[in-house]
Every structure is written in structure tokens, then in C-alpha cells.
C-alpha positions in Angstrom: 86.6 60.8 126.7 89.1 62.6 124.6 87.8 65.3 122.1 88.2 65.0 118.7 90.8 67.3 117.0 89.3 70.3 115.2 90.4 71.7 111.9 92.6 74.7 112.4 91.7 77.6 110.1 94.5 79.7 109.3 94.1 83.4 108.2 96.2 85.9 106.5 95.8 89.4 107.7 95.6 92.5 105.5 95.5 96.2 105.9 92.9 98.0 103.8 92.9 101.7 102.7 89.6 103.1 101.6 88.8 106.0 99.2 87.8 108.3 101.9 91.4 107.9 103.2 90.5 105.7 106.3 92.4 102.7 107.0 91.4 99.3 108.7 94.2 97.0 109.8 94.4 93.3 110.6 91.5 92.4 108.2 91.3 88.4 108.2 91.1 86.4 105.1 91.3 82.6 105.0 94.7 81.3 103.8 93.2 78.7 101.7 91.5 81.3 99.5 95.1 82.9 98.5 96.6 79.7 97.2 95.6 80.6 93.7 97.0 82.9 90.8 94.8 85.7 92.1 96.6 86.2 95.4 95.6 89.6 96.8 92.8 90.1 94.3 91.0 87.1 95.9 91.8 88.8 99.4 90.3 92.0 98.0 87.1 90.3 96.8 86.7 88.6 100.2 87.1 91.8 102.0 84.7 93.6 99.9 82.2 90.8 100.5 82.9 91.3 104.4 82.2 95.0 104.0 78.9 94.5 102.2 77.6 92.1 105.0 78.9 94.8 107.7 77.2 97.8 105.7 74.0 95.8 105.5 73.7 95.0 109.3 74.6 98.8 109.9 72.5 100.4 107.5 75.5 102.3 105.8 76.7 102.1 102.3 79.9 100.3 102.0 83.1 102.2 101.5 85.2 101.6 98.2 88.5 100.0 98.8 91.4 101.8 97.3 94.4 99.5 98.2 94.9 96.1 99.9 98.3 95.1 101.3 99.3 92.2 103.7 99.8 93.1 107.3 103.5 93.6 108.1 104.6 94.2 104.5 107.6 96.5 104.6 106.9 99.3 102.3 108.0 102.8 102.6 105.1 105.4 103.1 105.7 106.9 99.6 105.5 103.5 98.1 102.2 102.7 100.3 100.6 105.9 98.9 101.6 105.2 95.2 100.0 101.8 95.4 96.9 103.5 96.8 96.7 105.7 93.8 97.5 103.1 91.2 94.7 100.7 92.7 92.1 103.2 91.5 
């Protein structure tokens, strides 16, 4: 018997810089969450939620996000640092 086709969930990948200077790459956010006006603000909220879940399981405090940028976005390093400073 043939299998039923499953719904394919698409994700958008983001790079995240935290206030302590660490960076996490390829954080997954469902593409359907980014369709509204909010865009990267919605991604930031989803990633913060993921961080809270991870922190709860590990028993550590969640890190504060400084900047969120789509993976593969072509920005010079100076611009990346400037965006990180502006997002405070």
C-alpha cells in the first residue's frame, strides 16, 4: 500500500549573536512564521522561546540575544557588528 504524502515543513536558518559575544549558527525557524509584517522580529521571538526551553532543560539561565540575521546574508563584518550594537 502506498504511503500518504506528508506535509513538508520548510525552515529558514538564522545566525544569532548573544550579548556575551557567542554566536550560534543555523537556528531553524518555520518559514510560515515569517510571512507576516514582523519578519525577523517573529524569528527572534521564536528563537528566544527555543532558548528558554533549552535553558529549562539544562538548568542554566537563557542567554540574551543581541542580534539575529538570516544565515547566508551578505554583510561586511563592520555592518554585522553595527547591527549587533543597534539591536540593544
